[in-house]
N, C-alpha and C positions, 0 to 999 in steps of 0.2 A: 571461513566466513562465520560459522557458528560461534567461534571463540570471540570474534569481533563484537557480535551482538550481545553475547553474554557479558563481555567486558563493559559494554555500554550500560547494561542493566545494573551491574554492580556499582559502576561509577555514579550513576544517577542516584541510587539508594544512599551511597556514602555521602555524596555532596549534600543531598537533601537533609540528612540527619545532622550534619555538622553546621549547615548554614541556614536552617529553618528560621532562626530568630533574626537573621541579618538582612534577608532579601527585601523586607518591607520597609527598612529604614529609609527615610526620605533622602534622596540624592537628586541634585539638579542635573538631569540629563535630557538633552534635546530629543532623544529617541524614545523617551518614556519607558525605558527598560524596566523600571521597578513597578510598573502598572500591570495588573492582570488584564490581558486583552482577550476578548472573545470575538468570534466572527464566523463567516460563511466561506466555503471554498467550493470550487467547481472546476472541472477540467476533463481531459481525455485520457483514457487508458489505451495503451497499445499492448495487447496481451497475447501470449501463446504458451505452449507447454514444452518442457524438455524432460529427458530421462537421464538419470545418472548411470544406469546399468545397461541401456540398450541404445547403441549408437545408430541403429536403423530407425529409431523412433524420433520423428521430427514433425513439427507442425508449422503452419504459417500464422501470421499475426491476425488478430481481429480487434477492431477498434470498439470502444465502449465508453459510457459516461461514468464519471465519478464525481460525487458531491456530498456535502454534509456540513457539519459544524465542528469548530475547534476552539480550544482555549490554550493560551500561552501563559504559563505560570513561571515567573522569575524565581530563581533559586539564589544565586550569588553571581554577580557580573563576572564573566560573560555567559553564564550557563542558565538555561531555563528548560522547562518541560513542555513539550507540545503534545497535548492529548486530543484525540479526534474521534468522531463517530461518522462513518461514511457509508453511503450506498455505492457499491462498486460493481461494474459490469466487466467480467473477464470472459475468457473462452479461447477458441482457436479455430483455424480452418485446416482442412486436409483433403488430399485427393485419394479416393478409394477405388476399388474395382467397379463400384456401382455409380461413380461420378463424384462430384464435389460434395463435401460435408462441412458443416459449421456447427459449433456448439457455443451457446451463450449460457454462462453461469453467473448468477446474481448473488452477490455477497453483501454482508454487513461487515465492514472492516473497522477495527479499533486500534489505531496506532498509538503507542506510548513512546515518544521519541525524546532523546536528549538533544537539545539545541544549543549550538555553540556560535556566539556572535563573533565572527572573525574580524569584521570591520563594521562600522555603523550601518552599512547597507547590504552586508553579505553574511549569510548564515549557513552552516552545515548541520545536518541532522543524521542520527543513526539510532536504531533501537528495534524492539519487537513490534509486531502487529498481530493481533488476534482476529482471525477471519471466520465467519460463520456462513456456510452455504445456505441460501434460502430457496433457490429454485434453479432448474437446468432445463434448457430446451435444445433439441437437436433439429437441424434442418438439412435436407438433402436436395441437391440441385442436379439437373441434367446438363448444366453448362449455360442455360439461358433463363430458366425459370425454376421456381420451387416445385418439386414434385411430391415432397412429403415433409411434414413437420410434426414433431411430437414433443410432449412434455416428458422429459426423461427422469425416471426414478433412480436417483443416485443411491446406491446401497453401501457405499464406503463411508469412511469417517467424514462427517460434515464440519468438523472443527479443525482449523489449520493454524499453525504458528509460522509466521512469515518474518523474514528479516528485511529491514528497510534502510536505505541510505539515500540522502538527497541534499539539495541545496535550496536556499531561498534568497531572492533578491528583492529588497525593498524598493519599489518604484516610487513610493512616497510614504507618508506616515500611515496611511490606511490601506494601501494596496501592495500585495506581495506576489511576485512571480515565483512559481514553484516547479521544481523538477525532481523526480524521484525514481528509484529503481527498487522493486520488491520481488523477492523470490521465496517460495516455500522452503522451510528448513528441513522438511522430511518428504519422502515419496508418498504419494497418495494412490490408493488402489480403488479405481472407480466402481467396481462391481463386487468388492469384498472377496475376490478370489484371484487366481492367477490368469484368468482368461483375457484380461486387458492389461497392456503394459503399464507398470507403475509410472507416474509422472509427477512433475512439480510445475505449478503455475509460476510464470514470471511475467512481470508487468513493468513497462516504461510508462511514466505518468508525467503529464505537464498540465499546469492549471494556474489559477489565480486564487489568492486568499484576500478577503475583504474584512478588515479589522474594525471593530466598533469602539 
């Protein structure tokens, strides 16, 4: 998977260098491909964590909000670059000896994706995402109500590189239905030691994009 996202980065750089002078040339297209489009996006994250080295480590999903701004920059038909800045809620749920546990992690995500227009109304995307952890909160339940909640001080690395693949369906000229899958490309150590299992965030995302 890492090779796939590295290839996307290399391809994006190469195409941009060779076609920088061509994308803006006026062409009569009904889908306005050659216009730079900016917009707002919002949707739902379905997130959990996985471990590559510990098969006994598994968590359940936790829903959260994702939203922000994006810009779609044409390169050369049918390729463009989709750059975004998002507020993104991730996390997971788990069952412990003390009861139910949930963690909410808030991120700023910056995807830089290569976008391929397969048909006039259907696009596929792939590329890296740079994620920055802003805050974390742990909540403990006894099965019926919250018994303890705390702001968790995360001592591990707060910067993450994530791989993203996805699709976009143009509902009309200004509205796009989005679906994406994102997973951290390296294991994260929550407390900076070996006391907690290393894990990777993975997120299924669905939402809408509104272009101006």
